[in-house]
N, C-alpha and C positions, 0 to 999 in steps of 0.2 A: 819740821812741824810736829808738835806733840799731838797725841791721838785724841780723838773725839769724833764727831761728825760735823757739826756745824753750829757753835755757840756765838753769836754775832760779832763779826769783825767790824761791822759798820756801827754797831752799838745798839741796834734795835732788838734783835732776838737771838736766842741760843743757836739756832741752826746755822746761822751765818758764821758764828765764831767757830763752830765745829768744822765748817768748811775750810776756814783759814788754817786749821791745824793740819790739813792734809795736802795743801796745794804746793806745787813747785814754785819757789820764790825767785824765778829768773826769767829770761827772755823767751823760753819755750812755752810759757804759760799759754794755754789755749790751743796749742797745735795738736792735731790728732796724729798719733804716732802708730807705727806698725808694732806688732808684738810677735816677732818671729823667733825661731829657735836660736838664730845667730844673735839677735838682740838680747835674749835671755842669757846666753853664754857670756856676752860682753858684760852684762850687768853682774853676773856671778863673779867675773874676774875683778870687777870694781869692788864688790863686797869683800872679796878675799884680801883687798888692800886696806880694809877698814881699820885693822889693828894699828898699822903705821900711821894712818890719817888721824886716828884717835889720839895718839901720842902727841902729834903736832897741835891738834886742836886744844887738848888739855893744857899744853904749855902756853899757847897764845891766850887762852881764856883765863888762865890762872886758877883752874879748878882741877883738883886731882881726880884721876880716874879711879873710882872706888872699887869697881868691879868690871869684868869684861862685858862689853856691849854685844849682846846677841844680835844677829842680823840675818836677813833673808831676801829672796827675790819673789815678786808676785806678778802674775799675768793680769791682763785686763779683767778677765772673768773673776779671778780671785779678788781683785781690788773691788769690783762691784759687789761681790758677796760680802766683803769686809765692811763696805759702806752700809749695806743693808743690816748687817749684824750690829754695827754701832748705832744706827738709827733705832733699831729695835731695843737696844740696851738703854739708850738715852731718853726715849720718848714713849709715853703711852699714846694710843690713838687719839685720846682726848687732848693731850698736850700738843700734839702735832697739828690737830685741827685748830686749836686755839691760836697757835703761832701763825698759821696761815691766815686765819681770820684777822688778826691784828694787822698784818701786812696789807691785806685787801681793804680793810677799813680805812687805812691811810692812802689807799690808791697806789701802793708801791709795787704791787703785782696785779695782773688782770683778775677781774672777779671770777672768771671761770678757770683760772690756772690751777693745775695740779702741782702744788708747791713741792711736795716730796719728789715727784718725778722730775721736775725741772732741776732740782738740786742734785739728785742722784745721777741723772744723765750727764749733767755738766761735769760732775766730779770724776766720773769714770774715765774721761779723756784728759782731765787736768792733773791728776795726781801723778807726780813723778817719784815721790818718796814720802815716808812718814815714820815717826817714832810712836810706837804704841806703848803708852805708859802703863797699861794694864798687863801686857805681856813682858814689859821691859825689853822690848826688841824693836829694832829699826828695820824697815823694809824699803827696797828700791824697786821701782816698776821695771818690768822686763825691757822696756824700750828706753830707759833713762841712761843715755850715754853722753850726750853733749853736756859739758860742764859737770860731769858726773862727780868728780872729786869735790867740787864746791858744794854740790847737793849733799854729798856724804858728810862733809864738814858741818853743814847746817843741821843735819839730823843728829849727828854726834853731839853737837852743842845742846840740842834738846835733851839727849840722854844725860848729859852732865848736869843740866838744869834739874832734871828729875832726881838724880842721885844726891844733889846738894840741897835742893829747895822743895822737893816733893810736889811735883806738878799736879797730882790728883788733889792734894790739899789746897794748893795755891789757886787752882781753878774750880774749887768747889762752888757749884752754881748757886748764885742768888737768882732764883728763877724770876724774880720780879724786878731785876735791875740789869738788863742787857747791856746798858752803857758801861757799868762798872766792869762787867765781864769783858767787854770789848777793850777797855783800857788795859786790863791784865793781859789779854791776848796780844795786844800791840807790844807790850813789854817783852813777852816771850819771843815773838817773831822779829821784833826789832833787834833784840839780842842776837838771834840766829843769823839774820841778814848781815848785821855789822861784823860778826865773827867770820862769816863766810867771805866777806870782802877783805878782811884782814888776812885771812888764810891765803887768798889769791895774791895779795900784795906781798906777803912773806915769801911765797913761792918764787916771786920775781925779784926777791931781795930788796924790796921797797918798804918804806915805813908806812904805818897806818895812814889812811888817806884823809883824815878828818880835818886837816888844815886846808884842804883844797876845796874851794867853794863850788867847783864844777862837779864834784863827785855826786852830790844829791841830784843834780839835774840829769846826769847820765843815767843814774839808777832809775829815776822816775820815768824817763823815756824808754828805758829797757823794759820795765814792767808794763808800761802802757802799750808798747809794741807787742809784747807777748800776749796781752789780753785782748788784742784787736779782734780775734775771732769770736769773742764773747758778745759781739754787738747785738745778737738776737736775745740775749739775757736781759731782763729788766735792769735799768740803770742802778737802782738801789742795791740789788744783789751783786751786780758786776763790780761796782765801786766799793761795796762793802767787803768783797773778797780781797781787794788790794790794800785796804786801809791798814791792817796790821803790819804789812810789809813796808809800805811807803811811809805812813805816819809813824809806825813803830821805829824804823831805822833812823828817821829824822830826829825822833825823841832821844834815842840812845846816842846818836852822833853828837847831839847838843852837849851831852855830858862827857862823852869820850874825847871830845876836842881838848878838854883841859884836865880830865881826871882819868884815873886808872879804871880797870874793870871792877875793882872793889866798890866803886860808887854805884855800879849797876847791880852788883850782888846785894847791896844794902836795900835796893828797891823791892826785893822779894819779901822783906820784912815790913816795908813801908810802901806798899804798891800804889800806883796811880789810881785815883778813884773814879775817873771819868774820862771820856774822850777829850774833854776840855783840857785836862792835864796833858794829854798826849799832844794835842795841837798847839798848846801854849806851855812849854816846859817851865817857864817862870812861875806859872800858877801851881805847878807841881812843887817847885822849890819853896814857895810860900805855903804849900799844902792847903790851898783854898778848898773848903768843904762845900760840896754841892748842897743845894737847898733840898730838903726832904719834903715831899708832898704825899701825904697819906690819903688814899682815895677811899671814900665811904659811899656805898651805894645810895643814891638819892631816893628819897621816899616817893618822888614822882615817877620812879621806875619800879614801882611795886609789881611783883610778879616776874621781874627780870632777874637773871642770874649773871654774876660776873664771870666772864670767860677769859678776859685778858687783863693783866695789870703789869705794866712795864715802864721803864725809863728809856726815852728815845735818845737823849743826849745831844751835844752840839753837832757831832758828825751826822747824826740821824736827822736833825733839823735841816742841815745843808742838803742832804740827799732827798728829803721830802720836798723841799722847794725846787730843786733841780728836776726831779721827776715830773713836776707839774709846770715846767716851762720857764722857771727863773734861771737866768744865765749864771754861769759858774761864779764869777767874782761877786755878784750881788748876793748870791746865796751864801757864800763864805762870810761876807760882811754881816749879813742878817743873822747868821748863826752865832757869831762872836758876841760875847756878853751874856751867853746862856748861863743861868744860875741853877736851874733844876727843872724837872718836869715829871709828870705822871700821865700815862695813857691808860684808860680803862675802857673795855668794851663789854657791854651788857647785852644779853640775848633774852628775848621774850619767849613765851610758851610756844612750843612747836618748832623752835629753831633746831636745825640739824647741821652738824659738821662745821665747815668754814664758810657757809653761805652768808651773804650780806643781809638779805631780807630778815626783818625782825631783830635787827641789832642796832644799838646806839653806841657811838663812840664819844668819849669825853677826854679831852686832852688839855690839861692845865700846864702852862709854861710860866716860869718865873725868871726874871732877868736882873742882871747886876744893877742896871740903872734904867730909868724911864726911857731914855733915848734909845737904849738897846731894844726895849720892848716895842718902841715906835718903829724902828727899822724892820723888825720881824713882821709887825703888823702891815707895814707898807709893802713888804715882799708878798704877804698873803693876798693882797689885792690883785697881784699878777698870777698867783698860783691857784687860788680857789676856783676861778671860773673854769679852769681845765678839769679840776676834780669834780666840780658840781655838774659840768656839762651844760651849763646855762648861764645867762647873764643874771646878775643879782642886784640887790640894792646896797648902796654903800653910804656910810656916814663917816663922821670924823673918827669915831671909835668903834663902829660896828659894821660888819659885812654880813649879808644874809642872802641865801639862795633857797629856792623851793622847787621841788619836783615830785609829783605824785603824792602830795600830802606830807612829804618829809622835808626837813630843812637842814641846811648846813649853815652854821653861824660861827663867826669869829668876833670876839669883843675884847677890847683892851681897857684895863683899868690900872693906871699908873704903870708899875713895872711888871704887871701880870697880863697874860693873854690867854683867853679861854676859847677853845674850839669845841663845837658840838657837831657830830656827824650822824646823819640819818635819824634825827629826833622827830617824833610825830609832831605835826604842826600844833595840834591842840594842847600839847603839854610842854612845848619847847620853852615858853617863857618861864613857866614854873620850874622846869629843870635848870635853866640857865641861872635863875636867881638862887636856887637851892645850892648849886655847885659853888657859886661865888661865896655863899655864906659858909658852907661846910669846909670846902677845900682851902680857901684862902687862909683860914685861921691856923692851919697846920703847916704853913710854909714859913720856915724860919731857919736860918743858919745856926747850927749848934755852936 
């Protein structure tokens, strides 16, 4: 896992993708491990074998080792310190509060959650190894022994990616498009997991496994089992952590089944643009461009400041629906056909931090066809009562809920669906019409 702290693996926001860069990609995900002297000694012995493992990985991956890969061992306390250092490097306090606010506005984490603490506490026990692209050095956790050579192969693959494709440049943050960043992250991690599996197969003198349809099922079950101890973590964060590994390796496997690693190398110059590309590789093959929606602050929100602007993406749509009670298969179907979106959150005078009061969310989604928009809208009929916490009024093309003078509205017009969160009742109609007028005109495929 290349270094960072948390740039969204689910597609919504940067912190989650930075999380994915640091997690162990195998069945021990989620298990709390000891960190004893004996463990650290065993990890040091594993690190000592890194040179030989690197030669095997370079040959399998078809990428020459340009320079020696520095490596080391970290204890739990050192890992926590590194997480906090990365967090401080990647975020200003205002950016961290804004990301937390965006997740809360969509109901993806509880309103009173301490977002940073949830992520840091979780990461401290989940990280088994990582490659730090800033130091050009890979680290193994002191307790990482089971599957250690596979883990080492995964991290060495990230080092090779960095030497050949410049991970810092490749993952340069578009801070207003978490979905695009999630897609790039899925390519990196899918590459790493696929190489890790080929490394294990080669050790058993077996061919790459991509012609075996059972491989993906076994991998998914292994990752799900490993993540079972994360049940206390909000679904969107938990599932978001797994997406770069599961979605990413399925994406890479689609191409490795019939092509060499050179086809994957080419993707670093022509990267996937959205989680839609990862979920539907044929859309990557045709290089279908996401619809761009430029958000303009509505005049009816005069005095409000934009705090969040981001792209949620197809995977994010699925997780939003599942978080609010829509069953898995229906959420997956409702997310398919995504064309583009933009979420903006505006804060009024006196707003502080990531608190929800005095904030208004505007989420415009565009769909490939009108029937896709209709499927999403129908799924919202099941999801929004949970988010609103009350029964609402429903019509053929509009849903509305009210509580304490604030409204939650969803409205469909053709292949577009608009959602407003926390809008003052006395200005909600003007806001709704203004967004339809301003934002719709900027929605077009290049």
